[in-house]
N, C-alpha and C positions, 0 to 999 in steps of 0.2 A: 306732813301731812294733813291734806282737809280730814275733815271730816263730816260725814256727810250728817242729814236727818238724822235726830237717836232716836230710838225706841226708848218706849217711857218704861219696860219694863226692869225692875229694882236689881235682877241678878246681870244687867249685860252691862257689859263696857266695851269702850271701844277697841275693838280689835284691828291691830293692821295687818297690810299684808304686800303681795308683792307676786308681777303672776311671769312666770318667764317661757318662752319657747319652751318644750320639752327637750329638743334636740340641737338647737342653735347655741341655747342658754342667755341670747337677746330678752331685754326688757320688752313687753309687749304693750299697745294701749289701746285708746278703743274699746273693751275688754267689762262688758258690765255684769257686776255683782251681788250676788242674790240673795237673801239672807229666807227662806223658805219657813222660820220658828216665826221670827216679828214681819213680814212682808217688804221690807225694808231691805231696797237695792238703789244703785249708781254705778253711773261711768269710774275707772280710774284714771289717775293725769297719765301727759303724757311721759312720766318715768318709771310705769306700770307698777306705780302704787297704789292702795288702796285704803281708805278707814272706813269700818262697820258696824256699828253697833249688835254683839250674837255675845250669848251663853256658852260655856261648855255643852256639848253635846249639839248643839243647834247645825245644820247641813246649811253650807253653803256653793250657792250656783254659778260658776263663770262661763260665759259664752263672747264668741265672739266672729267678725264674719273670716272665714277660711281656716277656723279649727273646731273639731271636736271638743263639746260642749262640757264639762271638768267640774266634778262631785267634792268636797271635804268634809271632815267632819272636822268643827271648831274643839282643838284638845284645853289644858288648862293654858298655855301659850300666849303672849297676846297679838304673835305674830306668825300670820299662816302665810306660806305659799302655794300657789297656783304653778303647775307644769302643764302646759296645753300644750295637744299635738295636733298636727295640722293635718286636714283631714283632705290636701293629699302630702304624701312622701316621697318625696326626691330622695334617690338614691345619687352614687359614686358618679355613673356613668349617666346618669338624668333620666333616670326609669322610674314608671311609676307603677306601683303594686298595689295589690288589692282596690283597684276601682272597681264606683260601684254604679249607676246610672241616675242621675239627680233624681227621678222618682223614687228609686230606694232607700235612697240616703234623706230625702224628708219626710220618708213614712218611718224612719227608724227615727228620728228626733220629734216627731210627731208622739211616736207611742214612748219615748220613752220622759218624752214634758207634756204629755195627756195634763195631766195637773194644768200646766200655765196654759193649756190650748180651753182648759175646758174654762179658769176663773177667765183669760182673756174676752171669752167670745160672748160683746155685748148681745149677742141677738137682734132683733129687730126691735126697735127701740117701739114701734104702735104692734098694741094687742088687738082682739077683737074679742069683745066679752055681748054677755047679754045685753047689755046696753050701745052695743058697735065698736064703733075702734074708740079705741083709746089710749096715753102712754104707758107703756109696761114698768113698771116700776123696777123689775124687776133688775131690766136693761138700764133703765139710768141709774139707777147704783152702781150697776160696774161700766160703767163709763164715766162715773166723778170717783171713785174710789180708786184707796192707794193699793188693794191688791187688784183689780183690773190693771191701772198703767201700768204698774209695774211686770203683770202678764201676758201685756201689749209686746212689750217692749221685749222682753223672753222669744211672741210667739215674731215681733218685727227680724230680729237675728238670726231666726232658725227660715224666716225666709228667705232674709240678706243668704245668709249660709248657702242657700238652696240652689241662688241664681248665679253666687261663685260656680259652683258642681255642676252647672247647664256649662257654665265659659272653661271648666276642667276638660269633662266631656269631650271638646271637641278643639280645643285650644291644649293641645298635648306637645308636650316637652318632644317625642319621637314623629309626628306630622312637623311642625316649626322645625326641627333640626333634619329634617329630611328636605325644605324646603331650602332655609338656609345656609346647612353645610356649617350654621355653630353647633357647638359642644363645653360641655361644663358648666364653668361660672356665667362666662360671657353668653350660654344660650339661656341660662337662669339669667338676669340681668336683663338681657333682651326683652324676654317675656315679659320682668315684673315690670318693664318702661311700656310694651307693646300692646299689653294684656287690652283686648277688644270688650264696647260694652255689653252688658247683656242683652239688651235689644239686636243690637247687630249681629251677635253669635243666631240667636232667633230664626233672625230674619233672612241671612248670608247661609247660599249656600256654597258646596267644597270648594266650586270655583271662583268666587266672591271671598271666599277664605284666604285661599293662596294669595291671592290679588293682594289680600289688605297686609297679609304675613311681605310678603317681593315687596309694597310700596316701603312697608315700615324697615326693613334691611334698609334701605338706601337713604333717609333718614338716620338711621342707627347708626350707620359707615358715616356719616357727616358730621356727626355731631352726638359718638357715645355717652355722655353722661347728659344729655338736653334733658329729659323727662326722670331723671334719678333722683329718688328723694332724699334727705338728708339724713344720716341715722338717728337713733335717739341718744339722744344724753346719756353718759355712762354715768355713777354712780358706784359706789364701794356697797358688797354686797352686806 
């Protein structure tokens, strides 16, 4: 596994880990893992693996689009495992439970990661003082500091999660199944391949969304695997 930029604390060593989907047990890629103790962070690789400088007692945060952010404390072991839970829970009958509005989800994430938001907010670069407008030193520091960069990465993931939640709120299994007649894994496969964009969902009314689903169903029946992504490579755990 590749190692990220190391911290310079003597007690810190490289801690390796893997990120899994809590329910499917599949590895997840494109997860941002962040050490709150030394402000180091980075994305894991396509095999779900990462390596980060950390010491026992450090708190690691894992954040990924479509998943609830997760935290764990580093123990004496050199390997850590994240088991992340999807923000939308799929049951066997393809129904969704505990659905919250996108705004509720965004506010929850902002409260939980208020530190990341406050550290990553560069504010206005320009300040007004006794001598007139000038450059804000604090804002410039936050723009170029590791702390600001890492915090803004976490913010970006939270904002991406909000956009995905907006899509989930309208592009639901119940709606798609009622229009297409699809069920089970076929329904899930169709929804993964023909998931609409955030901006389309914002602008589309109910008729536009239903028309899109019906049109996509025609394409899906012609070639069920046209937009299917290849699975992540499997390795021994």
